[in-house]
Structure formats: C-alpha cells, structure tokens
C-alpha positions, 0 to 999 in steps of 0.5 A, a space after each residue: 306376492 310378498 307377505 307384507 303386500 298381501 297383508 296390506 291388500 287384504 287389510 285394504 279390502 276388509 277396510 273397504 268392505 267395512 266402509 261399504 257396510 257403514 255407507 250401506 247402513 247409513 244409506 239404508 237408515 237415511 232412506 228408511 228415515 226419509 220414508 217414515 218422515 214422508 209417511 208421517 206427512 201423508 198419514 197426517 193428510 189422511 187424518 185431514 181427509 177422514 175428519 173432513 168427510 166425517 164433519 161434512 157428513 154431519 153438517 149436511 144433516 143439521 136441521 137448522 137454517 143456513 148460518 143460523 145460530 143453531 147451525 153455527 153452534 152445532 158446527 162449533 160443537 162438532 168442531 171441538 171433536 176434531 183434532 185437525 180442522 181449524 175452521 168450517 164454513 157454509 157456501 151457497 151460490 158460489 159464495 162463502 156466507 159464514 164460518 165457525 170462526 167469524 160467524 155471520 159477520 163475514 161478507 159473502 166471499 166469492 169462491 174460486 175454482 178448486 185446484 182439483 176435484 177428487 175421485 170421490 167428488 170433493 173439491 180441493 183447494 191448496 194453499 188458499 187464502 183464508 177468511 179467518 185472517 188476511 195472511 192465513 192460507 190453508 188446505 180446504 176440502 169442500 163438498 155440497 154446502 160445507 167446507 173444512 179448513 186445515 192449516 198447512 203449517 200443522 203438517 209434520 214437515 220439519 225435515 232437517 237441512 239438505 232434505 227436499 220434499 214434495 207432497 202431491 195429489 195423484 190420480 190417473 190423469 193428474 199429479 198436483 202439488 199439495 205442498 213442498 218443492 215441485 219436481 221432487 216427486 218422481 212417481 216410482 213404480 209400485 214395487 219400488 220405494 227407494 232410489 239411490 244415485 251418485 248424489 242423492 237418496 230418494 224415498 217415496 210413499 203413497 197412501 192406500 187410503 187417499 190418493 196422496 203421495 210424497 217424495 223425499 230427496 236428500 243430497 249425499 254431500 250436503 248430509 255428509 257436510 252436515 255430519 262432519 263429526 260422524 264422517 270423521 269418526 267413521 274414517 277413524 274407525 276405518 283406519 283402525 280396522 285397517 291397522 288392526 287387520 294388517 297387524 293380525 294378518 301380518 302376524 298370522 301370515 308370518 306365522 303361517 309361512 314361518 320355517 317350521 310351518 313350511 316344513 311341516 306342511 311340506 312333509 304333509 304335502 310332498 314338498 320334499 324331493 330327493 337327489 342322489 350323489 354317487 359314491 365312487 370306488 377310487 380304485 376302479 372308478 365304478 359307482 358302488 352306491 349313493 347318498 340320498 339328499 333331501 331338497 325342499 321347495 314350496 310356492 314360497 321358494 326353496 329351503 336349504 338343508 341348513 334351514 329345514 333340518 333344524 326345524 324338523 328336529 325342533 318339531 320332533 318330526 325326525 322319524 316321519 321325515 326319515 321314513 319318507 326319505 326311505 320310502 321315496 328313495 327306495 321306491 324311486 330307485 327300484 324303477 331303475 333297472 340299470 342299478 345293480 343288485 347290492 347297490 348301496 343306498 345311504 340314508 341319513 338318520 337322526 341320532 335321537 331316533 337311534 336313542 329312542 329306538 325308532 329305527 326298529 320300525 324299518 322292517 315295516 317300511 314297505 319298499 325295504 321288505 323286498 329291496 335288491 339294494 343295500 341300505 346304509 344307515 348314516 349317523 352323525 357323531 352325537 352325544 346320543 350315541 353314547 347311550 346304551 339304547 343307541 348302541 343297542 339299536 346300532 347293534 340290532 341294525 348290524 344284525 338285521 343286515 343294515 350297514 352303519 356309517 359314521 358321518 362327518 367323522 372327525 368333527 364330533 365325539 368319536 375316538 377309537 374306543 367309541 368306534 369299537 362300541 358303535 360297531 360301524 362298517 364305514 366311516 366318512 371323512 368330513 369335507 372340511 379335512 378334504 378341502 384342506 388338502 390343496 392348501 396343505 392345511 393342518 386338518 388334512 394331516 389328520 386324514 392319514 390317522 383316520 385311515 389308520 383307524 379304519 384299518 385297525 377297525 377293518 371298516 371302509 372309509 369314504 371321503 366326502 366333498 372331493 372336488 378336484 383331481 388333486 384331492 382325489 390323487 392325494 386321497 388314493 395315496 393316503 389309502 382312501 378307497 371310496 369318495 363322493 363329491 362334485 369331482 364324481 357327480 353333483 346330486 342328481 335324480 334317479 334316472 341320471 344316477 342310473 345312466 352315470 352308473 352304467 357309464 362308470 362300469 369299468 372306468 377309472 375316469 371321473 364321472 358326472 351326470 352329463 356323461 
C-alpha cells in the first residue's frame, strides 16, 4: 500500500474513532441527563406522596366537628408546614364538603370515580378539575375523609425541545398515565435503564418508594438540529484530527520508510542477499574466483547498490555491513563442494574501515578461521588510502595472507608511486575503460598503460564489465589475463556458481549460469 494511502486510511480511521467517541459521549450524556430529569420528576412525586400520607394521617386525628372552624384552622395550620400541598378537603358520602382554601362556602360537590386505587389504599385522581378555580386541574390523593391537592404544573417538567416524556403509575396489572405523552413509557426490564435506536435516545426511571415511573425520549436528528453550532464545532474538530493525524503519520511513515531506515532495518533483519560474479582466466577459460555482490530487497521493494551503499556510509554501518557480507558469503560458498580449494572470493571493503583499522577484526569472523578459499580484499581508490593507518592495515592484510585488489583502477587517486605504497596484488580496470573498446574511445587507449603498470609492479590485472567477444579479444591482445562481466556470467547464487565453475574447467569458451 502506498505510504500516502496508508496515512489517509489510518487518519480516517482515527477521525472516525474520534467522531465515534464524541458521539458516544454525547449519547451517554444525553441519556444520563434525561434519566436525571426523569428522576427529578418522580422524586417530586414521591415528595407529594409523603406529604399526602403525613397530612391525611394528621387530619384523621383532629378532634373537631367536620368542616368546623376548629378543623379548618387545624388543617390550614398544618398545610403551611408542607411544601407541595396546595389545598386539602373533607369528604363524606361521596361529596366534597369543605376545603382549606374555600372553607364551608363550597357547595357539596360530588366526587367522581378515582383513576386508580394504590396498593396502600389511596384513591388517586389525575388531572382532575379543582374546586378552588374553574380552570384549575390537579393531582389528588385521598384516603378516608380527607384529600390533598397538588398542582401538576409544579412538577419539574421543563424538558428542552425535542424531548418527549411520560410519567405513569405502575402496578402488576395496571400502567396508568399520570402526565406526559402517552406511548412514550416502554417498561424496560429492571436491569436496563437506557435504550438507543437509530433515531432515539430513551431513558427510564422508576422510584423505589412509590410505584411511579417515567420514560424520557429524545430524537437524535432534532437534537442535532437544535445544536447545529455544536455539530459544526465537532465536525471541524474531526477535520482537525484528520489533518493533524495525516500530517503526523505521513511524516513518520516517510521517516520510517526512508532509505536510511530501510537499510538499517535490512541489515538487522536479513534483507540483504548475496550473489557471485565469476572472475575468468582469459587464457584457459577457467573460473578462478568471484566477486561478492550485495543485493537488497524488503517488503517495499528492492534498492540498488547506488541507493543503499551511500546510506551505509552515512550511517556509519560500513564495518557491520562488511562483516555480514564476509560471514554470509563464506558460509554460503563453503557448502558448495564443487568449488576448488584456493578459489578466490573478492570482498569489497570501505576505505574508511581500512583507515580506522577495523579490518584487523577479520580473524574473529568465524567462517574465515577454517576457510579453504582465498579472500581478496577489494578497495576502491580513495583519499583514505593515503593515510599511514590505511597503508599499515593493507600491509597487515598482505602479511596475514589476504590478497589486496585496487578496484575501479584508473578513476581515482592512483599513480605508480601510490600503488607501490599500497602493496596490492591485483588491480582491476574500471568498466568505463572496457566499454570504450568497441567505439575506439580515448579511454580504451589507457588500458595498455595499465597493463604496463601491472607488469612493472608484478601484480595481476582484471578487466571489469566485459560484455562482448570483441572486448574479450582486445583485452587478451593487450595482455589482460583475467576478466569479469556479463560475457562470462551475470551475478548468480552459490549453487549456480558451483555448476558454472565445474562446467568451465578446461574450457576456453565463455561461461554463463545457464550452461
């Protein structure tokens, strides 16, 4: 998946999660708020019931004639001690005879059938017309000769727009609406207080003291419309989360998948593999050695040496990389019994490692301790080779039995005097000189001088990048004895190299991995 698409996907996922959390918080807060508002209504009703019971118990104990001034005075005095009772009356033979508000001036008023009878024996009227005012209606609780009157408008039912609710009296066989919109209360199981659907939030509360319950329902879309500014703010915040997350992830992913980090992880996780290009004796056609070439591929794809080598140098990983090349290559090649003893294995070294004397660690690399092959240290011409430490290291390598080859000869700092100081056993002609042979370019004319230098120093000379029969013929005529390039075989694995070496023994023909 491309990095940018991955960053977009992760940012979108995080933004959706953020929006989901906000929606969940809003939903939960809405439900909790609805539940608390409903609880306030029912708790208010519980206060009504408690006051009604207390007042009626007191009224039944008054020792005074019915509707006498003494009774009414006692009732009015008691009434002042209650917060919610607005009126109280005396009943007999199905008629209301007097009230604390109107006294005895009220005409005897027949009492209608109650809306329901509570489990404790109290008659309840809901939304009943009141004697104290022609247009007044209230909630009446009565037992024996006395009743108490409560005003429905005193209930805390100032729900915001978009909220529907219903308060009910609930018993085993009866659910009676007290106030609110019929059909809202659902009667959820005891272990559930909330319900959320596509369109609604619903909260329910039932009192533990009185048999009253309330259901409160809100419409999502209407509430969102009522809070348009909040919705816009949340959407802007979500957009900010997306943009910020994308920027952060994109930068981190790019950093994580940068060339340098890919190379570092590749070295740690074995993303490098190694191929071997034959080095051929042009006189016999036999393969006398090979150059080890590193290749890289990870889940993001391959990297060329021109991409990963500079990163290895920049991150100061040159010696760990070289150690890995040596260990893997010699371990790999030792398994190929068709490769002869003394077979040359050319390993490219970084000049700075010679300068820093790190190559003196070679004896500690396990496969080199008992190898039957001959290791050739290839080093590119570089200013580091001018340093005494580098020269001392090269001398130590020669004394320790390792051959030294100057790679890409002719493109750097070399001259005859420096080659004497380096004390190498092989020089390798850079491919740019070889490719100029067929065109008769000026660079190809320098090959003869390089051959002469090699003879004067008594060192071998290897031509790199040989691809055609004409190049091979010209090199032989110029006195070059060894060569490598696609003319003799592309880089190949160890098994293929062993087969090619076996096929090339005693042959003067070009060889390839396919033979």
